[in-house]
C-alpha positions as CSV (number, residue, x, y, z in Angstrom):
1,M,142.7,119.2,280.7
2,H,142.1,115.8,279.0
3,R,138.9,113.5,278.6
4,H,139.1,110.3,280.6
5,I,138.5,107.6,277.9
6,E,137.8,103.9,278.5
7,W,139.7,102.6,275.4
8,D,138.7,99.2,273.9
9,D,141.2,96.3,274.4
10,P,143.1,96.2,271.0
11,G,143.2,92.4,270.9
12,K,145.0,91.1,268.0
13,Q,145.6,94.5,266.8
14,S,147.8,95.5,269.7
15,V,150.8,97.4,268.9
16,L,152.5,96.5,272.1
17,A,151.8,92.7,271.8
18,N,153.2,93.0,268.4
19,F,156.5,94.4,269.2
20,A,156.7,92.4,272.6
21,N,159.3,89.7,271.0
22,D,161.3,92.4,269.1
23,P,161.9,95.3,271.5
24,D,164.4,96.5,268.9
25,A,161.8,97.3,266.3
26,R,159.8,99.6,268.7
27,V,159.9,103.3,268.1
28,E,159.6,105.9,270.7
29,T,156.6,108.0,270.6
30,G,157.3,111.7,270.5
31,P,155.4,115.0,269.6
32,G,153.8,115.0,266.1
33,D,153.2,111.3,265.9
34,I,149.8,110.0,265.0
35,L,148.7,106.9,267.2
36,S,145.5,104.9,266.8
37,A,143.3,103.0,269.2
38,R,139.9,101.7,269.5
39,Y,137.1,103.5,271.3
40,Q,133.4,101.8,271.2
41,R,134.5,100.0,267.9
42,H,135.6,103.1,266.3
43,V,139.2,104.1,265.2
44,I,140.5,107.0,267.0
45,R,143.7,109.0,265.9
46,V,145.4,111.0,268.3
47,K,148.3,113.5,267.4
48,V,151.0,113.2,270.1
49,E,151.8,116.5,272.1
50,A,153.7,114.9,275.0
51,Y,154.7,111.3,276.1
52,R,155.2,110.3,279.7
53,K,157.9,107.5,280.0
54,D,157.2,106.8,283.5
55,D,153.7,105.6,283.0
56,A,154.0,104.9,279.2
57,V,151.1,107.3,278.2
58,S,150.7,109.5,275.2
59,I,149.0,112.8,275.7
60,G,147.4,114.5,272.5
61,K,144.7,115.7,270.5
62,V,141.9,113.7,268.8
63,V,142.4,114.3,265.1
64,A,140.2,111.7,263.6
65,I,137.3,109.6,264.4
66,I,136.4,106.8,262.1
67,N,133.6,104.3,262.3
68,P,133.8,100.6,261.6
69,Q,132.6,101.2,258.0
70,G,135.6,103.8,257.5
71,Q,133.4,107.0,257.5
72,R,134.9,109.9,259.4
73,L,132.8,111.5,262.1
74,E,132.7,114.5,264.4
75,H,132.2,112.8,267.8
76,V,131.4,109.3,269.2
77,S,129.6,109.2,272.5
78,K,131.5,111.5,274.8
79,L,134.6,111.7,272.7
80,T,135.0,114.7,270.0
81,L,137.3,115.6,267.5
82,G,139.9,118.2,269.2
83,D,139.4,116.7,272.6
84,Y,142.7,116.1,274.6
85,V,143.2,112.5,275.8
86,R,145.6,110.2,277.4
87,L,146.4,107.0,275.5
88,P,148.5,104.2,277.1
89,D,150.8,102.2,275.1
90,E,148.9,99.2,276.0
91,K,145.6,100.5,274.2
92,R,147.3,101.5,271.0
93,A,146.1,99.4,267.8
94,F,147.3,99.0,264.3
95,E,145.0,100.6,261.8
96,P,142.2,98.5,260.2
97,Q,142.0,98.0,256.5
98,F,139.0,100.0,255.2
99,E,137.5,98.9,251.9
100,D,138.3,101.8,249.4
101,E,135.2,103.5,248.0
102,E,136.6,103.5,244.4
103,E,137.4,99.8,244.5
104,K,133.7,99.1,245.3
105,D,132.9,100.3,241.7
């Protein structure tokens, strides 16, 4: 069973919107792929186990939760590492650029 998540709107970081004008650049999602989305301003990475073409949804396990400062967490709100979720294509987002800790020094 999967956990129902109200994903954040990806806005300018939308993968779907980015490839809307170039459908040939889109790559089909499949098992083993790692996708990203936003949930309560955190980056959530999902490892795909199945893809449903009919409703354009990936189903998989949460493998990373990263806060806006780039730190990895075990959970955020009701979402925890290892939870199974459904991630619609329209909610997929590109990864943000986190500042590298080594570059701060």
